[in-house]
MMTF fields as JSON, N, C-alpha, C and O atoms, coordinates in Angstrom:
{
  "mmtfVersion": "1.0.0",
  "mmtfProducer": "UNKNOWN",
  "numBonds": 271,
  "numAtoms": 272,
  "numGroups": 68,
  "numChains": 1,
  "numModels": 1,
  "chainsPerModel": [1],
  "groupsPerChain": [68],
  "chainIdList": ["A"],
  "bondAtomList": [4, 2, 8, 6, 12, 10, 16, 14, 20, 18, 24, 22, 28, 26, 32, 30, 36, 34, 40, 38, 44, 42, 48, 46, 52, 50, 56, 54, 60, 58, 64, 62, 68, 66, 72, 70, 76, 74, 80, 78, 84, 82, 88, 86, 92, 90, 96, 94, 100, 98, 104, 102, 108, 106, 112, 110, 116, 114, 120, 118, 124, 122, 128, 126, 132, 130, 136, 134, 140, 138, 144, 142, 148, 146, 152, 150, 156, 154, 160, 158, 164, 162, 168, 166, 172, 170, 176, 174, 180, 178, 184, 182, 188, 186, 192, 190, 196, 194, 200, 198, 204, 202, 208, 206, 212, 210, 216, 214, 220, 218, 224, 222, 228, 226, 232, 230, 236, 234, 240, 238, 244, 242, 248, 246, 252, 250, 256, 254, 260, 258, 264, 262, 268, 266],
  "bondOrderList": [1, 1, 1, 1, 1, 1, 1, 1, 1, 1, 1, 1, 1, 1, 1, 1, 1, 1, 1, 1, 1, 1, 1, 1, 1, 1, 1, 1, 1, 1, 1, 1, 1, 1, 1, 1, 1, 1, 1, 1, 1, 1, 1, 1, 1, 1, 1, 1, 1, 1, 1, 1, 1, 1, 1, 1, 1, 1, 1, 1, 1, 1, 1, 1, 1, 1, 1],
  "groupList": [{"groupName": "MET", "atomNameList": ["N", "CA", "C", "O"], "elementList": ["N", "C", "C", "O"], "formalChargeList": [0, 0, 0, 0], "bondAtomList": [1, 0, 2, 1, 3, 2], "bondOrderList": [1, 1, 2], "singleLetterCode": "M", "chemCompType": "L-PEPTIDE LINKING"}, {"groupName": "SER", "atomNameList": ["N", "CA", "C", "O"], "elementList": ["N", "C", "C", "O"], "formalChargeList": [0, 0, 0, 0], "bondAtomList": [1, 0, 2, 1, 3, 2], "bondOrderList": [1, 1, 2], "singleLetterCode": "S", "chemCompType": "L-PEPTIDE LINKING"}, {"groupName": "GLY", "atomNameList": ["N", "CA", "C", "O"], "elementList": ["N", "C", "C", "O"], "formalChargeList": [0, 0, 0, 0], "bondAtomList": [1, 0, 2, 1, 3, 2], "bondOrderList": [1, 1, 2], "singleLetterCode": "G", "chemCompType": "PEPTIDE LINKING"}, {"groupName": "VAL", "atomNameList": ["N", "CA", "C", "O"], "elementList": ["N", "C", "C", "O"], "formalChargeList": [0, 0, 0, 0], "bondAtomList": [1, 0, 2, 1, 3, 2], "bondOrderList": [1, 1, 2], "singleLetterCode": "V", "chemCompType": "L-PEPTIDE LINKING"}, {"groupName": "THR", "atomNameList": ["N", "CA", "C", "O"], "elementList": ["N", "C", "C", "O"], "formalChargeList": [0, 0, 0, 0], "bondAtomList": [1, 0, 2, 1, 3, 2], "bondOrderList": [1, 1, 2], "singleLetterCode": "T", "chemCompType": "L-PEPTIDE LINKING"}, {"groupName": "ILE", "atomNameList": ["N", "CA", "C", "O"], "elementList": ["N", "C", "C", "O"], "formalChargeList": [0, 0, 0, 0], "bondAtomList": [1, 0, 2, 1, 3, 2], "bondOrderList": [1, 1, 2], "singleLetterCode": "I", "chemCompType": "L-PEPTIDE LINKING"}, {"groupName": "GLN", "atomNameList": ["N", "CA", "C", "O"], "elementList": ["N", "C", "C", "O"], "formalChargeList": [0, 0, 0, 0], "bondAtomList": [1, 0, 2, 1, 3, 2], "bondOrderList": [1, 1, 2], "singleLetterCode": "Q", "chemCompType": "L-PEPTIDE LINKING"}, {"groupName": "HIS", "atomNameList": ["N", "CA", "C", "O"], "elementList": ["N", "C", "C", "O"], "formalChargeList": [0, 0, 0, 0], "bondAtomList": [1, 0, 2, 1, 3, 2], "bondOrderList": [1, 1, 2], "singleLetterCode": "H", "chemCompType": "L-PEPTIDE LINKING"}, {"groupName": "PHE", "atomNameList": ["N", "CA", "C", "O"], "elementList": ["N", "C", "C", "O"], "formalChargeList": [0, 0, 0, 0], "bondAtomList": [1, 0, 2, 1, 3, 2], "bondOrderList": [1, 1, 2], "singleLetterCode": "F", "chemCompType": "L-PEPTIDE LINKING"}, {"groupName": "ALA", "atomNameList": ["N", "CA", "C", "O"], "elementList": ["N", "C", "C", "O"], "formalChargeList": [0, 0, 0, 0], "bondAtomList": [1, 0, 2, 1, 3, 2], "bondOrderList": [1, 1, 2], "singleLetterCode": "A", "chemCompType": "L-PEPTIDE LINKING"}, {"groupName": "LEU", "atomNameList": ["N", "CA", "C", "O"], "elementList": ["N", "C", "C", "O"], "formalChargeList": [0, 0, 0, 0], "bondAtomList": [1, 0, 2, 1, 3, 2], "bondOrderList": [1, 1, 2], "singleLetterCode": "L", "chemCompType": "L-PEPTIDE LINKING"}, {"groupName": "ARG", "atomNameList": ["N", "CA", "C", "O"], "elementList": ["N", "C", "C", "O"], "formalChargeList": [0, 0, 0, 0], "bondAtomList": [1, 0, 2, 1, 3, 2], "bondOrderList": [1, 1, 2], "singleLetterCode": "R", "chemCompType": "L-PEPTIDE LINKING"}, {"groupName": "PRO", "atomNameList": ["N", "CA", "C", "O"], "elementList": ["N", "C", "C", "O"], "formalChargeList": [0, 0, 0, 0], "bondAtomList": [1, 0, 2, 1, 3, 2], "bondOrderList": [1, 1, 2], "singleLetterCode": "P", "chemCompType": "L-PEPTIDE LINKING"}, {"groupName": "GLU", "atomNameList": ["N", "CA", "C", "O"], "elementList": ["N", "C", "C", "O"], "formalChargeList": [0, 0, 0, 0], "bondAtomList": [1, 0, 2, 1, 3, 2], "bondOrderList": [1, 1, 2], "singleLetterCode": "E", "chemCompType": "L-PEPTIDE LINKING"}, {"groupName": "LYS", "atomNameList": ["N", "CA", "C", "O"], "elementList": ["N", "C", "C", "O"], "formalChargeList": [0, 0, 0, 0], "bondAtomList": [1, 0, 2, 1, 3, 2], "bondOrderList": [1, 1, 2], "singleLetterCode": "K", "chemCompType": "L-PEPTIDE LINKING"}, {"groupName": "ASN", "atomNameList": ["N", "CA", "C", "O"], "elementList": ["N", "C", "C", "O"], "formalChargeList": [0, 0, 0, 0], "bondAtomList": [1, 0, 2, 1, 3, 2], "bondOrderList": [1, 1, 2], "singleLetterCode": "N", "chemCompType": "L-PEPTIDE LINKING"}, {"groupName": "CYS", "atomNameList": ["N", "CA", "C", "O"], "elementList": ["N", "C", "C", "O"], "formalChargeList": [0, 0, 0, 0], "bondAtomList": [1, 0, 2, 1, 3, 2], "bondOrderList": [1, 1, 2], "singleLetterCode": "C", "chemCompType": "L-PEPTIDE LINKING"}, {"groupName": "ASP", "atomNameList": ["N", "CA", "C", "O"], "elementList": ["N", "C", "C", "O"], "formalChargeList": [0, 0, 0, 0], "bondAtomList": [1, 0, 2, 1, 3, 2], "bondOrderList": [1, 1, 2], "singleLetterCode": "D", "chemCompType": "L-PEPTIDE LINKING"}],
  "groupTypeList": [0, 1, 1, 2, 3, 4, 5, 6, 7, 8, 1, 9, 4, 9, 10, 11, 11, 8, 9, 3, 12, 10, 12, 12, 10, 1, 13, 6, 14, 8, 5, 3, 13, 14, 3, 15, 6, 10, 0, 14, 10, 16, 17, 13, 10, 13, 14, 2, 0, 10, 13, 9, 14, 5, 5, 1, 13, 14, 8, 9, 11, 1, 3, 5, 1, 9, 1, 9],
  "groupIdList": [1, 2, 3, 4, 5, 6, 7, 8, 9, 10, 11, 12, 13, 14, 15, 16, 17, 18, 19, 20, 21, 22, 23, 24, 25, 26, 27, 28, 29, 30, 31, 32, 33, 34, 35, 36, 37, 38, 39, 40, 41, 42, 43, 44, 45, 46, 47, 48, 49, 50, 51, 52, 53, 54, 55, 56, 57, 58, 59, 60, 61, 62, 63, 64, 65, 66, 67, 68],
  "secStructList": [7, 7, 7, 1, 1, 7, 7, 6, 6, 7, 7, 2, 2, 2, 2, 6, 6, 1, 7, 7, 7, 7, 7, 7, 2, 2, 2, 2, 2, 2, 2, 2, 2, 2, 2, 2, 2, 2, 2, 1, 1, 2, 2, 2, 2, 2, 2, 2, 6, 6, 2, 2, 2, 2, 2, 2, 2, 2, 2, 2, 2, 2, 2, 2, 2, 6, 6, 7],
  "xCoordList": [159.658, 158.252, 158.703, 159.878, 157.886, 158.929, 157.46, 156.317, 158.037, 157.13, 158.132, 159.318, 157.305, 157.793, 158.663, 158.606, 158.999, 159.774, 160.006, 161.019, 159.582, 159.378, 160.943, 161.407, 161.073, 161.758, 161.918, 162.912, 160.774, 160.257, 161.329, 162.486, 160.824, 161.686, 162.313, 162.574, 162.574, 163.262, 162.23, 162.221, 161.504, 160.335, 161.658, 162.877, 160.497, 161.24, 162.025, 162.883, 161.126, 161.994, 163.255, 164.034, 163.449, 164.589, 165.678, 166.687, 165.06, 166.582, 166.824, 167.968, 165.902, 166.091, 166.995, 167.741, 167.644, 168.314, 170.015, 170.967, 170.103, 171.463, 172.073, 171.225, 172.838, 174.025, 174.639, 175.106, 174.601, 174.975, 175.928, 175.805, 177.399, 178.449, 178.476, 178.232, 178.724, 178.63, 179.66, 179.701, 180.581, 181.668, 181.446, 180.537, 182.376, 182.022, 181.307, 181.215, 180.843, 179.845, 180.624, 180.266, 182.169, 182.82, 183.245, 183.748, 183.067, 184.266, 182.73, 182.69, 181.779, 180.197, 180.423, 180.361, 180.662, 180.658, 181.264, 180.825, 182.829, 183.53, 183.634, 183.923, 183.157, 182.718, 181.244, 180.992, 180.3, 179.455, 180.057, 179.718, 180.927, 181.814, 182.781, 182.976, 183.174, 183.737, 183.618, 184.347, 181.703, 181.16, 180.453, 180.27, 180.284, 179.417, 181.418, 181.539, 181.887, 183.433, 183.67, 184.24, 182.888, 183.482, 182.578, 182.854, 181.099, 180.037, 179.878, 178.904, 180.832, 181.039, 182.186, 182.813, 182.618, 183.508, 183.069, 183.471, 182.08, 181.553, 180.457, 180.158, 180.225, 178.914, 179.658, 179.282, 181.341, 182.629, 182.506, 182.302, 182.614, 183.626, 182.226, 182.579, 181.49, 180.114, 179.905, 178.699, 179.974, 179.409, 180.264, 179.938, 181.68, 183.017, 183.187, 183.69, 182.467, 182.063, 181.283, 181.586, 180.065, 179.008, 180.114, 180.509, 180.286, 180.791, 181.709, 181.441, 182.384, 183.597, 182.447, 183.175, 181.472, 180.875, 180.008, 179.285, 179.856, 179.207, 180.057, 179.787, 181.3, 182.547, 182.829, 183.262, 182.824, 183.509, 182.279, 182.435, 181.105, 179.457, 180.153, 180.776, 179.861, 180.311, 181.459, 181.349, 182.435, 183.781, 183.225, 182.72, 183.365, 182.11, 181.123, 180.977, 180.626, 179.112, 180.728, 181.224, 181.126, 181.737, 182.966, 183.025, 183.67, 183.938, 183.391, 183.88, 181.777, 180.726, 180.785, 181.278, 180.291, 179.335, 181.324, 181.621, 182.214, 183.183, 183.762, 184.115, 183.607, 184.27, 183.047, 183.325, 181.461, 180.512, 180.66, 179.702],
  "yCoordList": [156.266, 156.743, 155.524, 155.197, 154.706, 153.985, 154.19, 154.246, 154.286, 153.658, 153.709, 154.022, 153.349, 152.893, 150.766, 149.712, 151.164, 149.808, 148.756, 149.092, 147.83, 146.744, 145.416, 144.826, 145.474, 143.78, 143.077, 142.958, 141.91, 140.577, 140.155, 139.829, 140.197, 139.125, 140.825, 140.573, 142.526, 142.901, 144.327, 145.287, 144.301, 145.246, 146.466, 146.372, 147.777, 148.758, 149.036, 149.861, 147.586, 147.308, 147.253, 147.997, 146.19, 145.198, 146.489, 146.848, 147.048, 148.186, 149.116, 149.569, 149.634, 150.512, 149.794, 150.707, 148.615, 147.978, 148.254, 148.379, 148.292, 148.722, 149.786, 150.361, 150.218, 151.476, 151.723, 150.824, 153.304, 153.689, 154.337, 155.537, 153.744, 154.839, 156.273, 156.193, 157.291, 158.559, 159.469, 159.698, 160.047, 160.832, 162.241, 163.051, 162.29, 163.269, 164.735, 164.938, 165.666, 167.042, 168.047, 168.683, 167.593, 168.805, 168.333, 169.09, 167.051, 166.316, 166.134, 166.396, 165.744, 165.609, 167.683, 168.108, 168.461, 169.717, 169.786, 170.343, 169.024, 168.665, 168.725, 169.436, 167.343, 166.887, 167.191, 166.661, 168.182, 168.577, 169.528, 169.649, 170.329, 172.041, 171.783, 172.522, 170.4, 169.326, 168.473, 167.738, 168.924, 167.861, 169.653, 169.77, 170.611, 171.372, 172.067, 171.653, 172.389, 172.252, 172.183, 172.955, 170.489, 170.007, 169.786, 169.382, 170.079, 170.261, 171.828, 171.942, 173.047, 174.073, 173.75, 174.689, 172.622, 172.293, 171.687, 171.81, 170.963, 170.667, 171.359, 171.323, 171.909, 173.284, 173.578, 173.406, 174.298, 175.251, 174.453, 175.063, 173.216, 172.272, 172.007, 171.89, 171.913, 171.751, 172.845, 172.69, 174.032, 174.794, 175.949, 176.887, 175.259, 175.038, 174.284, 174.522, 172.923, 172.129, 172.539, 172.548, 172.925, 173.318, 174.564, 174.458, 175.797, 176.876, 175.796, 175.145, 176.046, 174.785, 173.751, 173.107, 173.457, 172.273, 173.557, 173.147, 175.196, 176.444, 176.416, 176.266, 176.52, 177.689, 176.093, 176.43, 175.403, 173.786, 173.715, 173.779, 173.564, 173.876, 174.942, 174.662, 176.117, 177.201, 177.317, 177.675, 177.003, 176.918, 176.325, 176.859, 174.501, 173.352, 174.652, 174.187, 175.657, 175.7, 176.812, 176.508, 177.748, 178.357, 177.596, 178.125, 176.593, 176.159, 175.126, 174.407, 175.437, 174.37, 175.697, 175.776, 176.578, 177.642, 177.951, 177.459, 178.624, 179.017, 178.319, 178.671, 176.886, 176.074, 175.992, 175.369, 176.481, 176.442, 176.721, 176.69],
  "zCoordList": [149.488, 148.376, 147.494, 147.659, 146.477, 145.366, 144.601, 145.052, 143.127, 142.142, 140.518, 140.407, 139.575, 138.16, 138.471, 139.105, 137.923, 137.348, 138.447, 139.06, 138.856, 140.056, 139.672, 138.696, 140.381, 140.382, 140.819, 141.537, 140.605, 141.129, 142.38, 142.112, 143.76, 144.829, 145.763, 146.939, 145.34, 145.524, 145.884, 145.113, 146.98, 146.975, 147.415, 147.557, 147.545, 148.4, 149.673, 149.989, 150.553, 151.774, 151.881, 152.476, 151.182, 150.605, 150.198, 150.806, 148.906, 148.66, 149.74, 149.723, 150.902, 152.0, 152.531, 152.884, 152.949, 153.647, 153.01, 153.781, 152.057, 151.262, 151.784, 152.466, 151.819, 152.148, 150.793, 150.093, 150.391, 149.114, 149.19, 148.947, 149.599, 150.194, 149.238, 148.034, 149.742, 148.638, 149.206, 150.415, 148.265, 148.696, 149.376, 149.191, 150.092, 150.649, 149.915, 148.704, 151.038, 150.572, 149.199, 148.208, 150.089, 149.271, 148.019, 147.188, 147.816, 146.759, 145.801, 144.599, 146.432, 145.129, 144.532, 143.378, 145.776, 144.583, 143.589, 142.582, 143.702, 142.863, 141.44, 140.477, 141.905, 141.002, 140.145, 139.063, 140.879, 139.786, 139.161, 137.984, 139.593, 139.139, 137.452, 136.487, 137.777, 137.084, 136.154, 135.487, 136.33, 135.375, 134.203, 132.991, 135.299, 134.54, 133.687, 132.534, 133.872, 133.184, 132.083, 131.313, 131.873, 130.924, 130.047, 128.917, 130.554, 129.715, 128.92, 128.176, 129.07, 128.459, 127.8, 127.31, 127.67, 126.728, 125.444, 124.287, 126.028, 125.444, 124.095, 122.902, 125.302, 124.314, 122.786, 121.626, 123.627, 123.059, 121.749, 120.7, 121.765, 120.681, 120.045, 118.871, 120.038, 119.235, 118.923, 119.117, 118.549, 118.324, 117.383, 116.656, 117.874, 116.756, 115.655, 114.557, 116.342, 114.963, 113.802, 112.609, 114.491, 113.614, 112.431, 111.27, 113.644, 112.505, 111.067, 110.058, 111.554, 110.797, 109.907, 109.152, 109.745, 108.681, 108.051, 107.143, 108.307, 107.605, 106.957, 105.766, 107.276, 106.119, 105.383, 104.281, 105.389, 104.321, 102.978, 101.758, 103.779, 102.948, 101.839, 100.815, 102.345, 101.738, 100.733, 99.56, 101.291, 100.581, 99.586, 98.598, 99.987, 98.596, 97.662, 96.532, 97.722, 96.872, 96.082, 94.997, 96.752, 96.402, 95.059, 93.949, 95.336, 94.343, 93.345, 92.474, 94.004, 92.063, 91.217, 90.092, 91.823, 91.17, 90.478, 89.39, 91.146, 90.231, 88.82, 87.694, 89.762, 87.904, 87.056, 86.031, 87.087, 86.359, 85.225, 84.452]
}
């Protein structure tokens, strides 16, 4: 089945002739597991950065209000 954007003179039939090498299933599963671990780490880092930003903004407001 094909749909979407096309390249002139390059049909779905021509595309089917190309062999696309894939790693073994065990390696694919390992890659997915590793990506999921890294995405979780990214989420935790993003959360920490947001918390640090909130703390720094509160600190800046307290410094300004204390000096006023």
